[in-house]
N, C-alpha and C positions, 0 to 999 in steps of 0.2 A: 379245027372246031375250038379246041381248047385254048388256042391263043386269044380266039376272040369271045369265048366266056371272062376270060383273064382280063381284057382292054373292057370290056364290058362294066363289070365288076369294079375297075378302076378308077372308070367314067362317073360310075355314080356314087362312089367316095370324093370325087374329085366336088361331084352339082350339092353334095348334103354340107362339103364344109364351107363351101361358097354360103351357103343359104344360112347356115348354123351364123357365119361371121356376120352377114349383115342385120340378120334378127337381131345379135348382142347392139350390135350399133344403132340400131333405129331403136332401142328398149322393149324387143317383144323376144317370149321366148319361144324354145323350139315347137312348143305346141302350141302356140299360134295366139297365146293371152299375156299381155301387154305385165313385163316386168315392174317393178314395183321397187326394184335394187338396182342404183344410181350405177354410169361404169363407175372404175375404180378412179380416174381424173375428175370426176365429179364429185364423186367422194371424198376426196382428199381438199379439195376449192371450196365444199361445203363444210371441213371439217376446220380449214385454216377461217371462213368466215365468223364460223361459231366463236373459234380462239378467242378471234381479233376481238369481236364483239362484247367478250367477258373480262379482257382486257382491256376492254376500254373505260376511263376514268370518268368518275361518275359527274352529274348535273349538278352543273354550279348554285347551290343554295343560294339564299338573300341575306347574307352574314356578309362579313368585311373581307375587302378582298387581302390574297396574301402581300399583292404589291401593286398597293394604290396606283403605281404610276404608269403600268400599262392595264389597270381596267377604266374605261370610258363610263363615266356615273359614278368615282371614286367622290370624296372628301375633298372641297378643294385646296381644301390646307390642312393637316392636322392639328385636330382638336384636342384639347392636353383637360386636366383637370386647372391647370392654369389661365386656361383661356375667356373666361368669363370671371370676372371679379366685382366688387362692390364699387368700385369707379369704373370699370367700364362692362356693367352688366349686360347689356344686350346686342347684338348680333342681327343685320339686317342683309339676308342670302339671296337677294335679287329680284326683280320682277318680272309677271307678266303681260304680256300686252292690252289682256283687260283685268288690272287694276288688281293682280293676284300679288302679296310678297311671302318669302319665306323668313320668318323669324323666331333667333332663339335669345332665352332669359334665364339669367340665375334669377333661381324662383328664393324666395322669403322661408327660410328653413323653420321658422316657429321658434326660435335661438334656443333649440335643439341641436344644432352645431350639424355640422356634415356640406354636403351640396345635393340640390336638386336645379336639372336644368330640364327648362322646357323648352319645347319645338311645336310649333305650330305655323299654319296656313293661315292668312290675316285678310280675307276680302276688303280694300279698304274702298269699295265703293260700297258697301251696306254695310259696313263696318262690323262683319261678326268673323269667327272663326270656326272656319270648315273642315281642318283639320289639328289634334292634338296629340303627342304622345312628350312622357317625360321620363327620364331616369334618376335616380336616387339613390346615393350613395351609401345609406342602409340597406343596398339591398345585396349586399358586396362587404363579409365581414362585417368588421363593428361600426364602419359608417365613417369613420373620421380619417380614414387614409385615405380616401377619394376613390373614383372609382377606376377599377382596371381599364391598365389603356384600351385594353382590346375589344372591349366592352363598347366606350365612350367611342371607339373610332366605328364600330358598327353600328351603333345608335346612329351617328350624321350618316353615315355613308345611305342608310335606309333613307335617313330626314330628304337628303339631297336625292336619292331616287325617286323619292314619293314628290319631292318641288318639280322635277323635269317630269316623270312619264305621267300624274294624274293632275295637274296644275299648269304644267306649261311656264315654268319661270325656271329663265336663264341662270343658273347658280354662278355667281359671284358673291366675292367677300363686297358690301355697302356697308362699312363701318354710318351707324346715324352720329350726326355734328352737333351739338347743342348750338343754340340758335344766339344771335346778338341780343343780349337781352329779351324781350317778349315778341321778337322778329326775325322773319327769316328775309332773305334776296334772292332772286331765282328771275332772270333776262330782263334785269334793271328794275325789276319790279317792287316795292318792298310791302310782307305780308305782316301787319300786328296784330298778333293772336292775345286774346284773354280769359280766364278762368274766371264763373262771376257765379255766386250763391244765387240761387233762385229759393232757397228756401231753408231756414234756420229754426231750431227747436228753443226753446225755452233756456237751455241749459249749452247755447252757441254749439251746438251742433250740425255740422253741416246733412241737410237732409238730400238735397236736390243739388245741383250746378250745370251750370253750361259752359261751352265753350264760343266764342264765337273770331271769326277773323275781320282786319278793315281791311282793304284794299285800293286802293284811286277812289277814296271817296265815299267807300259802299262795303256794305256789314253782313256778313250772314252766318247762320247758325250751323255749327258741326257738329256739335254734342250735345245731346240735353242726356244728366244720369242722376238716378237716384243711389244716396248713399247714406253711410253713416261715420263721419269721420270729424276728428276734432278742427281740421285744418283743411282748406280748398289743398287741391292736388296744383301740381306746378309745371309750369311748361317745360320737359326737359331736355327733350331731343325729336329731332328731323329727320328723314329720307326723303329725296325728290324720285321717282321713277324717271329713268334715261328713256324710257317707251312711251309715255304720253306726260303730259300735263298734271301731275298728280303729285301729291307731296301725305306722306305718313305722319301723323302727328303724335308723340309721345308723350304722357305725362305720368309724374308721378307724384304717387300721395305716400303719406307719413300717418300712421294709426297709432294706437297703443302699443307701449312697450319696446318702442324701436321696430314694431312691424312693417311693412312696406310693403309696396305693388307697383304695376302699372299699368294704366289705361290708354288704348290706342284708339286714332281714329283719324278717318280718311279727309284728305281736303282736295277737291278740283281748285286748277290756280288760277282758270280761266271763266271758267261757270260758273256764273251768279255774279261777277262783282261790271 
């Protein structure tokens, strides 16, 4: 009889041990209530994941990458304070399929010195500036030491990213070229441009002017503009889109006290001729 009781007691202990083990594996406590405590292995895995997340690098901000060559979308070449000069003040940064182009320009500082670089997206179909930003050396130090290299690199990184992502411009360096006199030649055809005074006051100041282009015996007007200048602007440079038959015409004007500036106009090279 004693042997039977001892065997029964051992069997009961064995059953309780098995049940307890099963409950622990299924996440249920011995009192039948679901346990909120994860098994030791799960705890270790959760702690490892949390530690990995805390050690992960922060998301990349919209600033210049540390290594431009490894980041898609970085400037196509390094821009410095000497990239834009009075002799070469304008850079064209590619075209989109619908006539938009990215432009950077060394702007007139008004005789105070320093550097001002303006970047903008120009719609050569409607002759409109769609987006514009500028950077000024006077925002950094005394203004005469130029723009810090990291700042000008970040500035052009953001500009080129905007060209690609917002306006579909295939960014590449396309230097505008000087015309042959007042004409450009394209696909065996000559286009002759003329800047005409439409209105002058009694002091000889230009109040309005227009730009016309003649090709194949036909002439069309591509720009009419109100102004106040002592002389007519001059046909300075042009750039032709590699994606369609369209040109960007660049005029340079000169004002008082050696001030200067640029006017841009689009010209389709087949429509209207």
